[in-house]
C-alpha positions in Angstrom: 0.0 0.0 0.0 1.4 3.4 -1.0 1.9 6.2 1.4 -0.6 8.2 -0.6 -3.2 5.5 0.1 -2.4 5.7 3.8 -2.8 9.5 3.7 -6.1 9.2 1.9 -7.4 6.6 4.2 -6.5 8.6 7.3 -8.0 11.7 5.7 -11.3 9.9 5.0 -11.3 8.7 8.6 -10.7 12.2 9.9 -13.5 13.7 7.8 -15.9 10.9 8.7 -15.2 11.2 12.4 -15.7 15.0 12.1 -19.0 14.4 10.3 -20.2 12.0 13.1 -19.0 14.4 15.8 -21.2 17.1 14.1 -24.2 14.8 14.3 -23.5 14.0 17.9 -23.0 17.6 18.8 -26.3 18.5 17.2 -28.1 15.8 19.2 -26.6 16.8 22.5 -27.4 20.5 21.9 -31.1 19.6 21.2 -31.5 17.2 24.1 -34.2 19.4 25.6 -35.8 20.6 22.3 -39.5 19.6 22.1 -40.2 17.5 19.0 -36.5 17.0 18.1 -35.8 13.7 16.5 -32.4 12.2 17.1 -30.0 12.1 14.1 -28.1 9.0 13.1 -24.9 9.5 11.0 -24.3 6.6 8.7 -20.9 5.6 7.2 -19.6 3.0 4.8 -16.3 1.5 3.7 -14.7 3.0 0.6 -13.4 0.4 -1.9 -11.2 1.0 -4.9 -10.9 -2.0 -7.1 -10.6 -4.8 -4.6 -8.8 -2.9 -1.9 -10.1 -0.9 1.0 -9.7 2.8 0.6 -10.9 4.1 3.9 -14.4 5.3 4.9 -17.1 7.5 3.6 -19.9 9.5 5.4 -23.4 8.4 4.4 -26.8 10.0 4.6 -27.8 11.5 7.9 -31.0 9.8 9.0 -33.6 10.4 11.6 -34.2 7.9 14.4 -37.9 7.9 13.4 -40.1 4.9 14.1 -43.0 5.1 11.7 -45.1 2.7 13.8 -44.6 4.7 17.0 -45.1 7.9 15.1 -48.5 6.8 13.7 -49.6 5.5 17.2 -48.6 8.9 18.6 -50.4 10.8 15.9 -53.6 8.8 16.4 -53.5 9.2 20.2 -52.8 12.9 19.9 -55.8 13.3 17.5 -58.1 11.5 19.9 -56.9 13.5 22.9 -57.5 16.8 21.1 -61.0 15.8 20.1 -61.9 14.7 23.6 -60.4 17.9 25.1 -62.2 20.4 22.9 -65.5 18.5 23.3 -65.2 18.5 27.1 -64.3 22.2 27.2 -67.3 23.3 25.1 -69.9 20.9 26.5 -68.8 21.7 30.0 -69.9 25.3 29.3 -73.3 24.0 28.3 -73.6 21.6 31.3 -72.8 24.5 33.7 -75.8 26.5 32.5 -78.2 24.0 34.0 -76.6 24.5 37.5 -76.6 22.1 40.4 -79.8 20.3 41.2 -79.6 21.8 44.7 -79.4 25.3 43.3 -82.7 27.0 44.1 -82.2 29.3 41.0 -81.6 26.4 38.7 -84.0 25.7 35.9 -85.7 22.7 37.3 -86.1 24.1 40.8 -87.6 27.3 39.3 -90.1 25.1 37.4 -91.1 23.4 40.7 -91.2 26.7 42.5 -93.7 28.1 39.9 -96.0 25.1 40.4 -95.7 25.3 44.2 -96.6 29.0 43.9 -99.7 28.0 41.8 -100.8 25.7 44.7 -100.3 28.5 47.2 -102.3 30.8 45.0 -105.1 28.2 44.8 -105.1 28.1 48.6 -105.4 31.9 48.8 -107.2 32.8 45.5 -108.3 36.3 46.6 -104.7 37.3 47.5 -103.1 39.5 44.9 -99.7 38.9 46.4 -100.0 35.1 45.9 -101.1 35.6 42.3 -98.1 38.0 41.7 -95.7 35.5 43.3 -96.9 32.7 41.0 -96.6 34.8 37.8 -93.2 36.1 38.9 -92.0 32.6 39.5 -93.3 31.4 36.2 -91.6 34.3 34.4 -88.3 33.5 36.1 -88.7 29.9 34.9 -89.4 30.9 31.4 -86.6 33.4 31.4 -84.1 30.8 32.7 -85.2 28.4 30.0 -84.6 31.1 27.3 -81.2 32.0 28.8 -80.0 28.4 28.8 -81.2 27.9 25.2 -79.4 31.1 24.1 -76.2 30.0 25.9 -76.4 26.7 24.1 -76.5 28.6 20.8 -73.6 30.8 22.0 -71.6 27.7 22.6 -72.5 26.4 19.1 -71.5 29.8 17.6 -68.2 29.6 19.5 -67.6 26.2 18.1 -68.4 27.4 14.6 -65.9 30.3 14.9 -63.3 27.9 16.2 -64.0 25.6 13.2 -63.1 28.5 10.9 -59.9 29.2 12.8 -59.0 25.5 12.8 -59.6 25.2 9.1 -57.1 28.1 8.5 -54.5 26.4 10.7 -55.0 23.1 8.8 -54.4 25.0 5.5 -51.2 26.6 6.9 -49.9 23.2 8.1 -50.7 21.4 4.9 -48.8 24.1 2.9 -45.8 23.9 5.2 -45.6 20.2 5.0 -45.9 20.2 1.2 -43.4 23.0 0.8 -40.7 21.0 2.6 -41.1 18.0 0.3 -39.0 19.5 -2.6 -36.2 20.6 -0.2 -36.0 17.1 1.4 -36.1 15.4 -2.0 -33.3 17.6 -3.4 -31.1 17.0 -0.4 -31.6 13.3 -0.6 -30.8 13.2 -4.4 -27.6 15.3 -3.9 -26.6 13.3 -0.8 -26.9 16.3 1.5 -28.2 16.4 5.1 -32.1 16.7 4.9 -32.6 15.9 8.6 -33.3 19.5 9.6 -36.1 19.8 7.1 -37.4 16.4 8.0 -37.5 17.2 11.7 -39.4 20.5 10.9 -41.8 18.6 8.7 -42.4 16.0 11.4 -43.3 18.8 13.8 -45.9 20.2 11.4 -47.4 16.7 11.0 -47.6 16.4 14.8 -49.5 19.8 15.0 -51.8 18.7 12.1 -52.6 15.5 13.9 -54.1 17.4 16.8 -56.5 19.1 14.4 -57.5 16.1 12.3 -56.7 12.4 12.0 -53.8 11.8 9.6 -51.9 8.9 8.1 -48.3 9.4 6.9 -46.3 7.5 4.3 -42.8 8.2 3.1 -42.2 8.7 -0.6 -39.2 7.2 -2.5 -37.6 10.6 -2.8 -37.7 11.1 1.0 -40.7 13.4 1.2 -44.1 12.4 2.7 -47.7 12.0 1.7 -50.2 12.9 4.3 -53.8 11.5 4.1 -56.8 11.5 6.2 -57.7 8.2 7.8 -60.3 7.8 5.0 -57.6 8.0 2.4 -58.0 11.6 1.1 -54.7 13.2 0.2 -54.0 16.4 2.0 -50.2 17.0 1.5 -47.5 15.6 -0.7 -46.2 16.4 -4.1 -49.5 18.3 -4.4 -51.8 19.6 -1.7 -55.5 20.1 -0.9 -57.0 23.3 0.3 -59.9 23.7 2.8 -62.4 26.6 3.0 -65.1 27.5 5.4 -67.4 30.4 6.0 -68.7 30.7 9.6 -72.3 31.6 10.4 -73.5 34.4 12.6 -75.8 34.7 14.4 -76.5 31.1 15.3 -79.9 29.7 16.2 -81.3 26.3 16.8 -82.6 26.2 13.2 -79.2 27.4 11.7 -77.9 25.3 8.8 -74.2 25.7 8.8 -72.0 26.0 5.7 -70.0 22.9 4.6 -66.3 22.6 5.0 -65.1 22.4 1.4 -61.9 20.6 0.5 -60.5 21.3 -3.0 -58.3 18.5 -4.1 -55.1 18.7 -6.2 -57.0 18.3 -9.4 -59.6 21.0 -8.5 -62.3 18.6 -7.3 -64.5 19.9 -4.5 -66.0 17.8 -1.7 -67.5 18.1 1.7 -64.7 17.5 4.1 -66.8 16.7 7.2 -67.3 13.0 6.4 -63.5 12.5 6.1 -62.8 13.7 9.6 -62.8 10.9 12.2 -61.0 12.4 15.2 -59.1 15.5 16.1 -60.0 19.0 17.3 -62.1 19.6 14.2 -64.2 16.5 14.8 -64.8 17.5 18.4 -66.0 21.0 17.4 -68.3 19.5 14.8 -69.8 17.0 17.3 -70.5 19.7 19.9 -71.9 22.1 17.3 -74.1 19.6 15.4 -74.9 16.7 17.7 -74.7 16.9 21.5 -75.6 20.5 21.9 -78.5 20.3 19.5 -79.7 17.1 21.2 -79.7 18.8 24.7 -81.4 21.9 23.3 -84.1 19.8 21.5 -84.8 18.0 24.8 -84.9 21.3 26.7 -87.3 22.7 24.1 -89.6 19.7 24.5 -89.6 20.0 28.3 -90.3 23.7 28.2 -93.0 23.3 25.6 -94.8 20.4 27.3 -94.6 22.3 30.6 -96.2 25.4 28.9 -98.8 23.3 27.1 -99.9 21.5 30.3 -100.1 24.8 32.1 -102.3 26.0 29.2 -104.5 22.9 29.4 -105.1 23.5 33.1 -105.7 27.2 32.7 -108.1 26.6 29.8 -110.0 24.2 32.1 -110.3 27.0 34.6 -111.9 30.4 34.7 -111.1 33.8 36.1 -113.3 35.6 38.7 -114.9 37.7 37.5 -115.3 36.1 34.1 -113.2 37.7 31.3 -114.9 40.2 29.1 -113.3 38.5 26.1 -111.2 35.5 25.2 -109.0 35.4 22.2 -107.2 32.3 21.0 -103.9 31.7 19.3 -103.2 31.8 15.6 -104.3 28.4 14.2 -102.9 28.7 10.7 -106.1 27.0 9.6 -109.5 27.9 8.4 -112.2 27.7 11.0 -113.8 24.7 9.3 -110.4 22.8 9.3 -109.9 23.6 13.0 -113.4 22.5 13.9 -113.2 19.3 11.9 -112.5 16.2 14.0 -113.8 17.4 17.3 -115.9 15.1 19.4 -117.6 15.5 22.8 -119.2 18.6 24.3 -118.1 22.0 25.3 -120.0 25.1 26.6 -119.8 28.7 25.8 -121.1 30.6 28.8 -122.0 34.3 29.3 -122.0 35.3 33.0 -123.4 38.2 35.0 -121.1 40.4 37.1 -122.1 38.4 40.2 -120.9 35.2 38.6 -124.3 33.7 37.7 -124.9 32.1 34.4 -126.9 34.4 32.0 -126.6 32.2 28.8 -125.1 28.8 28.3 -124.7 27.4 24.8 -123.8 23.7 24.7 -122.0 22.4 21.6 -122.1 18.7 20.9 -119.5 18.0 18.3 -120.3 14.3 18.2 -123.8 15.0 16.9 -123.1 18.5 15.5 -125.9 19.9 17.6 -126.2 22.8 20.1 -128.6 23.7 22.8 -129.4 27.0 24.6 -129.8 26.9 28.3 -130.6 23.2 28.2 -133.3 23.6 25.6 -134.0 21.5 22.5 -131.0 20.8 20.3 -130.5 22.3 16.9 -128.1 21.4 14.2 -125.0 23.3 13.2 -122.1 22.7 10.8 -118.5 23.8 10.7 -119.4 26.2 8.0 -122.4 27.7 9.9 -120.6 27.7 13.3 -120.2 31.5 13.6 -123.7 32.3 12.5 -125.3 29.6 14.7 -123.4 30.4 17.8 -123.8 34.2 17.4 -127.5 33.6 17.1 -127.5 31.5 20.2 -125.5 34.1 22.1 -127.5 37.1 20.8 -127.6 39.9 23.4 -125.0 38.1 25.6 -121.9 37.7 23.5 -120.4 37.2 20.1 -118.0 34.8 18.4 -115.5 35.8 15.7 -112.7 34.3 13.7 -110.1 36.6 12.2 -106.4 36.2 11.2 -106.7 32.5 12.2 -107.8 33.3 15.8 -111.1 32.4 17.4 -112.5 35.0 19.8 -115.5 35.0 22.2 -116.6 38.4 23.5 -119.2 39.3 26.2 -121.8 41.9 25.3 -122.1 44.9 27.7 -121.3 43.9 31.3 -121.4 40.1 30.5 -118.3 38.1 31.0 -117.5 34.9 29.1 -116.1 31.5 29.9 -115.6 28.2 28.2 -116.0 24.8 29.9 -116.1 21.2 28.7 -118.8 18.9 29.7 -117.5 16.9 32.7 -118.8 13.6 31.4 -118.1 13.8 27.7 -115.6 16.6 27.3 -114.7 17.9 23.8 -111.6 16.5 22.3 -109.4 16.8 19.2 -105.8 15.7 19.1 -106.0 15.0 22.8 -107.1 18.6 23.6 -110.3 20.2 24.7 -112.0 22.9 22.7 -110.7 25.9 24.6 -107.2 24.4 24.9 -107.0 23.5 21.2 -107.9 27.1 20.2 -105.8 28.6 23.0 -108.7 30.6 24.2 -107.5 31.0 27.8 -103.7 30.3 27.5 -101.5 31.3 30.4 -98.3 30.9 28.2 -98.3 32.5 24.8 -96.0 32.1 21.8 -95.9 33.6 18.4 -95.0 30.2 17.0 -96.7 26.8 17.7 -95.8 25.2 21.0 -96.7 21.8 19.7 -97.3 20.4 16.3 -100.6 18.4 16.7 -102.3 20.4 14.0 -105.3 18.0 13.7 -104.9 18.0 9.9 -105.8 14.8 8.2 -104.6 13.1 5.0 -107.5 14.6 3.1 -107.0 18.2 4.5 -105.7 20.8 2.1 -102.0 21.3 2.7 -102.4 25.1 2.1 -98.8 25.7 1.0 -99.7 26.7 -2.6 -97.1 29.4 -3.0 -93.4 29.7 -2.0 -90.8 27.0 -1.7 -88.6 25.3 0.8 -84.9 24.8 0.4 -83.9 21.6 2.2 -80.4 20.4 3.2 -79.8 16.8 4.0 -76.8 16.0 6.3 -75.5 12.6 7.1 -74.3 11.4 10.5 -70.9 13.0 10.0 -72.4 16.5 9.5 -71.6 16.4 5.8 -74.1 17.6 3.2 -75.4 14.9 1.0 -78.1 16.9 -0.8 -79.5 20.4 -1.4 -83.0 20.5 -2.8 -85.6 23.3 -3.3 -89.2 22.0 -3.4 -92.6 23.4 -4.2 -95.9 21.7 -3.6 -98.9 21.0 -5.9 -101.4 23.8 -5.7 -104.7 22.8 -4.2 -103.3 19.5 -3.1 -104.0 17.6 0.1 -101.6 16.6 3.0 -101.3 13.3 1.3 -100.1 15.0 -1.9 -97.6 17.0 0.2 -96.2 13.9 1.9 -96.0 12.1 -1.4 -94.1 15.0 -3.0 -91.6 15.1 -0.1 -91.1 11.3 -0.2 -90.6 11.2 -4.0 -87.3 9.3 -4.6 -86.5 11.2 -7.8 -87.4 14.8 -7.1 -87.9 14.7 -3.4 -86.2 13.5 -0.2 -87.3 9.8 -0.4 -83.7 8.6 -0.9 -82.7 10.1 2.4 -85.6 9.5 4.8 -89.4 9.3 5.2 -92.0 11.9 6.0 -95.2 10.8 7.7 -98.4 12.5 9.0 -99.5 11.2 12.4 -103.2 10.8 13.4 -102.8 14.1 15.3 -101.7 16.0 12.3 -97.9 16.0 13.1 -95.6 16.0 10.1 -92.3 14.4 10.9 -89.1 13.2 9.1 -87.2 10.1 9.9 -83.8 9.9 8.2 -82.2 6.7 6.9 -78.8 5.5 8.0 -76.9 4.9 11.3 -76.4 7.6 12.5 -79.5 8.8 10.7 -79.6 11.6 8.1 -80.9 14.9 9.5 -82.8 17.7 7.8 -81.9 21.3 7.6 -83.9 24.2 6.0 -81.9 27.1 4.7 -84.9 29.1 3.4 -88.7 28.7 3.6 -90.9 31.2 1.8 -94.2 29.2 2.2 -97.1 30.5 4.2 -100.2 28.4 4.8 -103.2 29.8 3.1 -101.1 32.7 2.0 -100.9 34.4 5.5 -100.3 31.6 8.0 -97.1 29.9 9.3 -94.5 28.5 7.0 -94.2 24.7 6.5 -91.1 24.5 8.8 -92.7 26.7 11.5 -96.0 25.0 11.5 -94.6 21.5 11.8 -91.3 22.2 13.6 -89.0 21.0 10.7 -85.4 21.8 10.3 -84.6 22.7 13.9 -87.6 24.9 14.3 -88.9 22.7 17.1 -85.8 23.5 19.2 -86.5 27.2 19.0 -89.8 27.0 20.9 -88.2 27.8 24.2 -87.3 31.3 23.0 -90.9 32.2 22.2 -92.5 31.2 25.5 -93.8 34.0 27.7 -96.6 34.6 30.2 -99.7 36.2 28.6 -99.2 40.0 29.0 -103.0 40.4 29.5 -102.7 38.3 32.6 -99.5 40.0 33.8 -101.2 43.4 33.5 -104.5 42.2 35.2 -104.0 39.7 38.0 -107.7 39.0 38.1 -107.4 37.3 34.7 -105.4 34.5 36.3 -107.8 31.6 36.2 -107.9 30.0 39.6 -111.6 28.9 39.7 -113.7 26.2 38.1 -116.9 27.1 36.3 -119.8 25.2 37.8 -122.0 24.3 34.8 -124.9 23.0 36.9 -125.2 26.2 39.0 -128.5 28.0 38.5 -129.3 31.6 39.5 -129.1 32.9 42.1 -126.2 30.5 42.8 -123.0 31.8 41.2 -121.2 29.5 38.8 -117.9 31.3 39.6 -116.9 32.0 43.2 -114.0 34.3 44.2 -112.9 32.0 46.9 -112.6 29.0 44.6 -108.9 28.0 44.1 -109.4 24.6 42.4 -107.9 26.0 39.2 -104.7 26.8 41.1 -104.5 23.2 42.3 -105.1 22.0 38.8 -102.2 24.1 37.6 -100.0 22.7 40.4 -101.0 19.1 39.6 -99.3 19.1 36.1 -96.0 18.2 37.8 -97.1 14.6 38.4 -99.5 14.2 35.6 -98.6 11.5 33.0 -98.3 13.2 29.6 -96.8 12.3 26.2 -93.4 13.6 25.2 -92.1 13.5 21.6 -88.7 12.1 20.8 -86.1 14.8 21.2 -82.4 14.6 21.5 -81.3 11.5 23.4 -84.8 11.0 24.8 -87.0 8.6 22.7 -90.2 10.1 23.9 -93.2 8.4 25.4 -95.3 8.8 28.6 -93.7 10.5 31.6 -94.3 13.2 34.1 -92.8 16.7 33.9 -90.8 16.0 37.1 -89.4 12.7 35.8 -88.6 14.2 32.4 -86.8 17.1 34.0 -84.8 14.6 36.1 -84.0 12.6 32.9 -82.8 15.8 31.1 -80.6 16.8 34.0 -79.2 13.2 34.2 -78.6 13.2 30.4 -76.7 16.4 30.5 -74.7 15.3 33.5 -73.9 11.9 31.9 -72.6 13.5 28.7 -70.4 15.9 30.6 -69.1 13.1 32.9 -68.5 10.8 30.0 -66.7 13.6 28.2 -64.4 14.1 31.2 -63.6 10.5 31.5 -62.9 10.2 27.7 -60.7 13.3 27.9 -58.7 11.9 30.8 -58.3 8.5 29.2 -57.3 9.9 25.8 -54.8 12.3 27.5 -53.2 9.3 29.4 -53.0 7.3 26.2 -51.5 10.2 24.2 -48.9 10.7 27.0 -48.0 7.1 27.0 -47.7 7.0 23.2 -45.6 10.2 23.2 -43.3 8.7 25.9 -42.7 5.6 23.9 -42.0 7.6 20.8 -39.7 9.9 22.6 -37.8 6.9 24.1 -37.1 5.7 20.5 -36.7 9.0 18.8 -35.3 11.3 21.5 -31.8 12.0 22.5 -30.1 9.7 25.2 -27.2 11.6 26.7 -25.4 8.5 27.9 -25.6 7.0 24.4 -24.4 10.3 22.8 -21.5 10.6 25.3 -20.4 7.1 24.3 -20.6 8.1 20.6 -18.7 11.3 21.4 -15.9 9.4 23.0 -15.8 6.8 20.2 -15.6 9.4 17.4 -13.1 11.5 19.3 -10.9 8.5 19.5 -11.5 7.7 15.8 -10.6 11.3 15.0 -7.4 11.0 17.1 -6.5 7.7 15.6 -7.0 9.0 12.0 -4.8 12.0 12.9 -2.1 9.8 14.2 -2.3 7.7 11.0 -1.8 10.8 8.9 1.1 11.9 11.2 2.7 8.5 10.7 2.4 8.7 7.0 3.9 12.2 7.1 6.8 10.9 9.2 7.4 8.1 6.7 7.4 10.6 3.8 9.9 12.8 5.7 12.2 9.9 6.3 11.9 8.8 2.7 12.7 12.3 1.4 15.8 12.5 3.7 17.2 9.4 2.1 17.7 11.1 -1.2 
């Protein structure tokens, strides 16, 4: 071996040791740097012909473990999802307060009913009446506050979705932009570890926002996909866009998150998100918060409806000079159709005695005056027939969809069902169905038992409805604008909605219940849901829209916000109906007595009365009491919050463990680096001595000449 070969071998050893020492020094200096991945310097023997020619430095690699990396990414994604879900839902849960809090929603509801019982015990006390109405107002206001706070939480989640989408876009760009740098370094044999470490950090940050899968390309770069396989970053990249919505209500249909692929194709991104912060935000905004709000609205609405049922079964003392019902969004004939049993329209003197009693028998479509011979009437002749019967004592009118009964002169009016065969339609008495003496008022329907039948005219001859169908992942699957056949029946309307070609029949089924409730049941697990972005219909040209009348597209969850105590009663405490009209009383015995508090007891008794609740949120509906339903709602909210806390703690522990294992494999071990430092120092020193020996031999050789 020539002296030149010895010098070259020593020089290669010197340079390789220097390169390895550079790697070791970089590792040691970054021992406390978060996210730093340990470098590994490679080397290989240099061979010329068949003889060794020293050593060469190889590519600097990262001590990355793709299996531990993927496990860490998945755990981080799940932990972020659980954390953001818990943080936002905990805000919702806190609004309901502790069950022991006297100012909490459910205790305020109990307080209002207790105050009603107290008012029934002291029916002549203005103070007890005022206390009851104040308690009821506080209960209604608290329900509205909670409902609005839920919408605020959803709005907060929606704003954070927009921020998260921007962050995802930035990270996707950063990851993709580093790919050419890494590829070029690998091709030229340069050190790409710095860019790779930076890219790995971006991927870690992205995994907190959405679930990702990472694969290494042949050129050293990476391709990042969602768990469903959609490419986000690589040689080309995707771009996300989202427009937040403000303000947010229970009926809000949010904009989709649009992902534009490398080839320009656009898709809804929601169904590609399985875990991560973005999934947690979507779940809070579109699922659990809406479920709780829907259940709250059902509780508040049934509470109000049962109060109204009790109040309509009672009368004020003295009798009201007039009673005006709620907007029916129907013709009078439609509203009267389907009634059975008997009710009584009564005009009373100032002393509470009956001056005129008109009994209406809807089963036989006959009426009698003061117990006299019956005479026939029809839905079409109702106003004329009743006004003739009440002549001189009162009048009945129907305007703007509202029925009214007015006393003439000093006469008051009251409505009472027959105690043996009470009037009934859709489970409600005559006064209750028309809302003639409601204690709680609302500009929109409280319940959706319209009483319309399959053969009733649907009445939505003008305008259109823009429907949006979402799947269980909150992704839009269809946008559809629909109109309905002019002059058609409810059967025609249902058939139009269920059409599989031009309607929504591919995504779910509409049905009309015997009580006239129109409902949608989505296909799939989780089931498709229905949103309405615009509704320009109006029943009979002036009535409620389709979505408002039947509570479609989230409108049912907005009922809480519309509930309020009748201002007429608030401004006149005597209008609070705490007495019961005695239909069998004859003059001079009064039919209404100031000391009668049976109506107050009737109001109080709704707490333990078995009533029917519709499916709402996580509650499947059925028969229950208001007290039990309130307890179930409180338990449901508490369970979701508790489960979210447990899931967050478990996911955080798993993410910590996955991160620790990854760090153990990829992080810097000082003991190991110190050993490497000593090894390469000695190798450097030995190579230096080899060069020195060759130099000495050269010098000796030169002195010989």
